[in-house]
Each structure stands twice: as structure tokens, then as C-alpha cells.
C-alpha positions in Angstrom: 77.4 75.1 89.8 78.5 79.3 89.4 81.1 80.3 86.6 84.8 80.2 86.9 85.4 84.3 88.1 88.7 85.8 86.5 91.3 87.5 89.1 94.1 88.9 88.7 96.7 87.6 90.9 99.5 89.7 91.9 102.7 88.7 93.7 104.4 91.9 95.4 108.0 90.0 94.7 109.6 89.9 91.7 111.8 87.1 92.8 111.1 84.3 90.2 110.7 82.0 93.0 109.5 83.2 95.4 107.4 81.9 98.7 104.8 84.4 97.2 104.4 83.1 93.6 105.1 79.8 95.0 101.5 80.5 97.2 99.8 81.7 94.4 100.3 79.3 91.9 98.9 76.8 94.8 95.5 78.7 95.2 95.1 78.7 91.3 95.6 75.2 91.2 93.1 74.6 94.3 90.4 76.9 92.9 90.9 75.9 89.1 87.0 74.9 89.4 86.4 78.1 90.7 88.6 81.0 89.7 90.4 81.5 86.7 93.6 82.9 87.6 96.0 85.1 85.8 99.0 86.2 87.2 100.6 89.3 86.7 104.5 88.8 87.2 105.6 92.1 85.5 105.6 93.9 88.5 109.4 95.0 87.6 108.6 96.4 84.6 106.2 99.6 85.7 108.4 102.7 85.5 108.4 104.5 89.0 105.3 106.3 89.6 105.4 109.9 88.3 102.3 112.1 88.7 103.3 114.1 86.0 102.5 110.7 83.3 99.2 109.8 85.6 96.7 111.4 82.7 96.3 111.7 79.0 100.4 110.4 79.0 100.3 106.8 80.8 102.9 104.8 80.2 101.6 102.1 78.2 102.8 99.3 80.5 100.9 100.9 83.4 97.7 100.9 81.0 97.9 97.4 80.2 98.1 96.5 84.3 95.2 98.9 84.8 93.2 97.0 82.1 94.1 93.9 83.4 92.7 95.1 86.7 89.6 96.3 85.3 88.8 93.0 83.6 89.5 91.2 86.7 86.2 89.8 88.5 88.7 90.5 91.7 92.7 91.0 92.9 94.2 88.5 94.7 97.6 90.0 96.4 100.5 87.8 97.8 103.9 89.9 99.1 106.5 89.5 101.3 107.8 92.5 103.8 110.9 94.4 102.9 112.2 96.2 105.8 108.7 96.2 108.0 107.3 97.2 104.7 105.9 96.4 101.8 108.1 96.1 98.8 109.0 99.3 96.7 107.7 97.5 93.5 104.1 96.3 94.9 103.6 99.9 96.9 105.3 101.5 93.2 102.1 99.5 91.1 99.4 100.1 94.1 100.5 104.5 93.7 99.5 104.1 89.8 96.5 103.0 90.9 95.5 106.1 93.8 94.6 108.2 90.7 91.9 106.0 89.3 88.5 104.0 90.6 89.9 100.7 88.9 89.5 99.0 92.7 86.7 101.0 94.2 84.3 98.3 95.3 86.4 95.2 93.7 87.0 92.2 95.9 90.7 91.8 97.0 92.2 88.8 98.5 95.2 90.2 100.6 97.7 87.7 102.1 100.7 89.2 103.6 103.4 85.7 103.4 106.8 86.7 105.4 109.1 85.9 107.9 106.7 87.9 110.7 105.0 90.2 108.3 102.7 92.5 110.8 104.0 95.6 109.5 103.8 94.7 105.5 99.9 93.3 106.5 99.2 96.5 108.6 100.3 99.0 105.2 98.8 96.6 102.6 95.3 96.8 104.4 95.9 100.8 104.8 96.7 101.3 101.3 93.7 99.1 99.8 91.2 100.7 101.9 92.4 103.8 100.4 91.9 102.6 97.5 88.0 101.5 98.3 89.0 97.9 97.4 86.3 95.7 99.1 87.8 93.0 101.3 86.9 91.5 104.9 88.5 90.0 107.7 87.6 86.4 105.5 89.7 87.5 102.5 92.7 88.6 104.4 95.9 86.2 105.5 98.9 86.7 107.1 100.9 83.6 106.7 104.4 83.6 109.0 107.5 81.9 108.4 106.4 80.9 104.5 109.2 79.3 103.2 109.0 76.3 106.2 105.4 75.6 104.7 105.8 75.5 101.4 107.7 72.9 99.5 109.5 73.4 96.2 107.1 72.1 94.0 104.8 75.0 95.3 102.7 72.2 97.9 101.8 73.9 100.8 102.8 71.4 103.5 101.4 72.8 106.6 97.9 71.7 107.1 96.6 74.8 109.2 97.8 77.2 106.4 96.5 75.0 104.1 93.0 75.0 105.8 93.4 78.7 106.3 93.9 79.3 102.2 91.0 77.1 101.4 88.9 79.4 103.8 90.4 82.3 102.2 89.4 80.5 98.7 85.9 80.1 99.9 85.5 83.7 101.2 86.7 85.5 98.1 85.1 83.2 95.7 81.5 84.0 97.5 82.3 87.3 97.5 83.6 87.3 93.9 79.6 86.1 93.5 77.9 88.3 95.6 75.1 90.3 93.9 76.8 93.3 95.3 79.5 92.6 92.6 
């Protein structure tokens, strides 16, 4: 049996009971034998990106966030769609990564869970390609209408969605354990 891999999970929503956070917690439960999930819930504490501060003066909260990403074998992002794009807080967090190589070659699993979600998913894929994260069609998922697929306890109640999430977990775990890693 392979060792559990440490994964940093980021919800693109700052809501404390968001569907996206519920999906992350469900994935943590479903993959507990394979993944050690560290859930980042401080997205709203990151300052607005300012390239003047991106160097020797990087804010301590940003440095801590970057360290958590660096120390993780991979990153899971689950985000909603706001006004046909990514939430500003998630985009801001990713902008703090552009001047680094933290995501270069790092395996990521990318989930957009929103009423529609296509535009946000496209934006997320573009940004992650730009910062050279490693992902494949098997490590990304668009979940439309998540509120009808996750109950208040955070269980995935929609069988096809649960099956797709299980497939994503398997593919992501394989990426984390691949010799390229």
C-alpha cells in the first residue's frame, strides 16, 4: 500500500457552509485511506494582490499560504462560478502564485461546482495552465447544480456525481503517486 499523500484543498467560496466546501469534505472522507487532506479556509484573509509586495516584502499570510502549497504533494481546488467567472478571492489567491514556480509540475485536481459553471471552469483551466500546474481530463470535473447533489451533512447524494468524484480521486491519487512526481 502506498503512503497517504498530503493534499492542500482550496474552496473558491468564502461561505462557511458552501457546496464547494461540502464537496471538499466529502472527498476528504472518500479518500481518507489515500489522501491526507489539509483544507485551506483562509482565502478571505489574503490581501489583494500587489506586485509591489511580491518579493522580499511578501505579506506573512501569503508566505504561509505559499508554504502550504509547496509542502503539499498536490492541490485540490473546488470553486463556484460568480458572474460567469472565478470568485475574486480565488483569482486573487492564484495571482499571488504567478511570480513563483510553486505550481510548476504540481498535480492538481480541479472542480467547478456551480449552477452552470462552464465559464468559471474555462477560466480555472486557463489560469492553472498558465502557472504550469499538472492536470488531465481525468483530474478535472464540472458539477452543475451541486446544491441538489450534496445534502446538509455533506454527503454526495447523486450517484452519477459520486461516481465521477470517485474516478477523479483515483486519477488524482495516481498522478500523486506517479514517478514523474
